Structures are given as structure tokens and as C-alpha cells.
C-alpha positions as a LaTeX table, in Angstrom:
\begin{tabular}{lrrr}
\hline
Residue & $x$ (\AA) & $y$ (\AA) & $z$ (\AA) \\
\hline
Unk1 & $-5.13$ & 11.09 & $-6.29$ \\
Unk2 & $-4.31$ & 11.99 & $-2.76$ \\
Unk3 & $-1.76$ & 9.27 & $-2.13$ \\
Unk4 & 1.25 & 8.23 & $-4.19$ \\
Unk5 & 0.43 & 4.61 & $-4.98$ \\
Unk6 & 3.69 & 3.52 & $-6.60$ \\
Unk7 & 5.94 & 4.97 & $-3.92$ \\
Unk8 & 4.03 & 3.41 & $-1.06$ \\
Unk9 & 3.65 & 0.03 & $-2.80$ \\
Unk10 & 7.33 & $-0.07$ & $-3.79$ \\
Unk11 & 8.43 & 0.76 & $-0.24$ \\
Unk12 & 6.20 & $-1.99$ & 1.15 \\
Unk13 & 7.58 & $-4.46$ & $-1.42$ \\
Unk14 & 11.20 & $-3.67$ & $-0.56$ \\
Unk15 & 10.52 & $-4.04$ & 3.15 \\
Unk16 & 8.70 & $-7.33$ & 2.47 \\
Unk17 & 11.61 & $-8.55$ & 0.36 \\
Unk18 & 14.12 & $-8.03$ & 3.15 \\
Unk19 & 11.84 & $-9.41$ & 5.86 \\
Unk20 & 11.17 & $-12.60$ & 3.90 \\
Unk21 & 14.87 & $-12.93$ & 3.06 \\
Unk22 & 15.89 & $-12.66$ & 6.71 \\
Unk23 & 13.22 & $-15.14$ & 7.80 \\
Unk24 & 14.39 & $-17.61$ & 5.15 \\
Unk25 & 18.03 & $-17.18$ & 6.13 \\
Unk26 & 17.27 & $-17.66$ & 9.82 \\
Unk27 & 15.23 & $-20.77$ & 8.99 \\
Unk28 & 18.28 & $-22.23$ & 7.26 \\
Unk29 & 16.94 & $-22.29$ & 3.69 \\
Unk30 & 19.28 & $-22.25$ & 0.72 \\
Unk31 & 20.05 & $-18.88$ & $-0.87$ \\
Unk32 & 18.17 & $-19.84$ & $-4.04$ \\
Unk33 & 15.04 & $-20.70$ & $-2.08$ \\
Unk34 & 15.31 & $-17.49$ & $-0.04$ \\
Unk35 & 15.65 & $-15.46$ & $-3.23$ \\
Unk36 & 12.70 & $-17.09$ & $-4.97$ \\
Unk37 & 10.42 & $-16.74$ & $-1.97$ \\
Unk38 & 11.52 & $-13.19$ & $-1.26$ \\
Unk39 & 10.93 & $-12.07$ & $-4.85$ \\
Unk40 & 7.54 & $-13.75$ & $-5.00$ \\
Unk41 & 6.63 & $-12.20$ & $-1.66$ \\
Unk42 & 7.75 & $-8.77$ & $-2.85$ \\
Unk43 & 5.60 & $-9.01$ & $-5.98$ \\
Unk44 & 2.58 & $-10.09$ & $-3.97$ \\
Unk45 & 3.22 & $-7.33$ & $-1.43$ \\
Unk46 & 3.48 & $-4.74$ & $-4.23$ \\
Unk47 & 0.17 & $-5.80$ & $-5.77$ \\
Unk48 & $-1.60$ & $-5.97$ & $-2.41$ \\
Unk49 & $-0.25$ & $-2.59$ & $-1.31$ \\
Unk50 & $-1.28$ & $-1.04$ & $-4.63$ \\
Unk51 & $-4.85$ & $-2.25$ & $-4.20$ \\
Unk52 & $-4.93$ & $-1.15$ & $-0.56$ \\
Unk53 & $-3.63$ & 2.35 & $-1.33$ \\
Unk54 & $-6.10$ & 2.76 & $-4.18$ \\
Unk55 & $-8.95$ & 1.68 & $-1.91$ \\
Unk56 & $-7.87$ & 4.06 & 0.83 \\
Unk57 & $-7.51$ & 6.84 & $-1.74$ \\
Unk58 & $-11.02$ & 6.22 & $-3.06$ \\
Unk59 & $-12.47$ & 6.22 & 0.47 \\
Unk60 & $-10.70$ & 9.48 & 1.34 \\
Unk61 & $-11.80$ & 11.11 & $-1.90$ \\
Unk62 & $-15.41$ & 10.09 & $-1.36$ \\
Unk63 & $-15.30$ & 11.41 & 2.21 \\
Unk64 & $-13.94$ & 14.74 & 1.02 \\
Unk65 & $-16.62$ & 14.99 & $-1.66$ \\
Unk66 & $-19.36$ & 14.11 & 0.83 \\
Unk67 & $-18.04$ & 16.68 & 3.28 \\
Unk68 & $-18.01$ & 19.37 & 0.60 \\
Unk69 & $-21.53$ & 18.49 & $-0.54$ \\
Unk70 & $-22.77$ & 18.67 & 3.07 \\
Unk71 & $-21.17$ & 22.10 & 3.47 \\
Unk72 & $-22.76$ & 23.31 & 0.25 \\
Unk73 & $-26.20$ & 21.99 & 1.23 \\
Unk74 & $-26.15$ & 23.59 & 4.68 \\
Unk75 & $-24.96$ & 26.89 & 3.26 \\
Unk76 & $-21.80$ & 27.16 & 5.33 \\
Unk77 & $-19.45$ & 29.80 & 3.95 \\
Unk78 & $-16.48$ & 28.61 & 6.00 \\
Unk79 & $-13.76$ & 26.40 & 4.49 \\
\hline
\end{tabular}
């Protein structure tokens, strides 16, 4: 894998947690409601970011493989 999925997804989830918490606090919601929504949002953000990073990783890997195959087929000796 080219990208570190857990690190990126966890960072996105933490940022999402704080953003949703601040939005809830500014909107005047109770602390319990802010906590529930922030935690749910963080879990959803973690899952979504994990899928997105895996998709990006697969696309990058396929592009690197295709580039290497093209180099091998054309006979280029350069890196």
C-alpha cells in the first residue's frame, strides 16, 4: 500500500469530531446531543475516509503498474 489508511482515516475522524462538536455547541444543542452526533459523525467519517483512501491507493497502484508495463513494452531502459 502506498498510503497509510488508518492514520489518514483517524485524522479525518478526529477533525470531523471537533468540527461537529463546535457546530452543535454554536447551534445551542445540549452537550449529550453534541456528543452523540459528534461520535456518530466521527465513525461515519472514519469509514468514508478509509474507503476513499483505499480507492485512491488502488488507482495509484494501477497507474504505476500501467506505467511500468508501458515502459517495458516500449523498451525504455530509463527509470
